[in-house]
C-alpha positions as CSV (number, residue, x, y, z in Angstrom):
1,M,102.8,111.1,93.2
2,P,99.7,110.6,95.5
3,E,99.3,112.9,98.6
4,P,100.2,111.3,101.9
5,A,97.2,109.9,103.8
6,I,97.0,112.2,106.8
7,G,95.7,110.6,110.0
8,K,95.9,107.0,108.5
9,L,98.4,104.5,109.9
10,S,100.9,102.7,107.8
11,Y,102.1,100.5,110.7
12,K,100.0,97.6,111.7
13,S,100.1,95.8,115.0
14,A,98.9,92.2,115.5
15,S,95.3,93.6,115.9
16,G,95.8,96.2,113.2
17,V,94.7,99.1,115.4
18,V,97.0,101.3,117.5
19,V,96.6,104.5,119.4
20,A,99.3,107.1,120.4
21,V,99.0,108.4,123.9
22,G,100.8,111.5,125.4
23,H,101.1,111.3,129.2
24,A,103.4,112.9,131.8
25,G,106.3,113.7,129.4
26,C,106.1,110.4,127.5
27,V,104.6,109.1,124.3
28,L,103.3,105.6,124.1
29,L,102.0,103.5,121.2
30,I,99.4,101.1,122.4
31,E,97.7,98.2,120.7
32,V,94.0,98.9,121.1
33,E,92.7,95.3,121.2
34,T,95.0,94.1,123.9
35,G,96.3,97.3,125.7
36,R,99.9,96.1,125.0
37,V,102.4,98.9,125.0
38,I,104.3,98.6,121.7
39,W,106.9,101.3,122.6
40,E,107.3,104.2,125.0
41,R,109.5,107.3,124.5
42,A,110.4,109.8,127.3
43,L,110.7,113.1,125.4
44,A,112.9,114.7,128.1
45,E,115.6,112.1,127.3
46,I,116.0,113.8,123.9
47,P,118.9,116.4,124.0
48,G,117.5,119.9,124.5
49,A,114.0,118.7,125.6
50,A,114.4,118.5,129.4
51,A,111.5,121.0,129.7
52,C,109.1,118.2,128.6
53,D,109.7,116.1,131.7
54,G,106.4,115.3,133.3
55,Q,104.5,117.7,131.1
56,P,101.2,117.0,129.3
57,I,101.9,115.8,125.7
58,D,99.7,116.4,122.7
59,V,100.0,113.7,120.0
60,C,98.6,113.0,116.6
61,L,99.2,110.3,114.0
62,I,100.2,111.2,110.4
63,V,101.1,108.4,108.0
64,S,104.1,106.6,109.6
65,R,104.8,109.2,112.3
66,V,103.7,110.2,115.7
67,I,103.8,114.0,116.1
68,A,104.2,115.0,119.7
69,G,104.3,118.4,121.3
70,A,104.9,119.9,124.7
71,M,106.4,123.1,126.2
72,G,107.1,124.6,122.8
73,H,108.8,121.5,121.5
74,V,107.5,119.5,118.5
75,F,108.8,116.0,117.8
76,A,108.3,113.4,115.0
77,L,108.7,109.9,116.1
78,G,108.8,106.8,113.9
79,L,105.5,104.9,114.3
80,E,107.1,101.5,114.2
81,D,109.7,102.0,117.0
82,G,109.4,105.5,118.5
83,S,112.7,106.6,117.0
84,L,113.3,110.3,116.8
85,L,113.0,111.6,113.2
86,W,113.2,115.3,114.0
87,H,112.8,117.9,116.8
88,V,111.9,121.6,116.7
89,E,112.2,123.8,119.7
90,R,110.2,127.1,119.9
91,R,110.1,127.8,123.7
92,R,110.7,131.5,123.8
93,R,107.1,132.7,124.2
94,G,103.8,131.7,125.7
95,D,102.8,129.2,128.3
96,G,104.3,126.2,126.6
97,A,101.0,124.8,125.3
98,T,101.5,123.1,121.9
99,R,98.5,122.5,119.6
100,F,98.2,120.8,116.1
101,A,96.0,121.7,113.2
102,I,95.8,118.7,110.8
103,E,94.2,118.8,107.3
104,R,91.9,115.9,106.8
105,N,91.0,114.2,103.5
């Protein structure tokens, strides 16, 4: 089985290029060519993630997922519709900053 393509999108918008944006507690998927918001997800609406409300959100794209992190929470959202795939909460220490290290091909 081939390794997953890290950092490459499997979802295609009308223009073929999308960007994930983390802003003030929300994750947005935006079509680059037009600026059209494809979907938006408020992370604080996810049970147990109220601490993310209004916070800076770090995001990265991995295959068909948007990985988002804030305040010790990490989320995987479906690239096509922003649906929650999983959520991990690790808030017990530190200042709440969440960073990602991604292996590149």
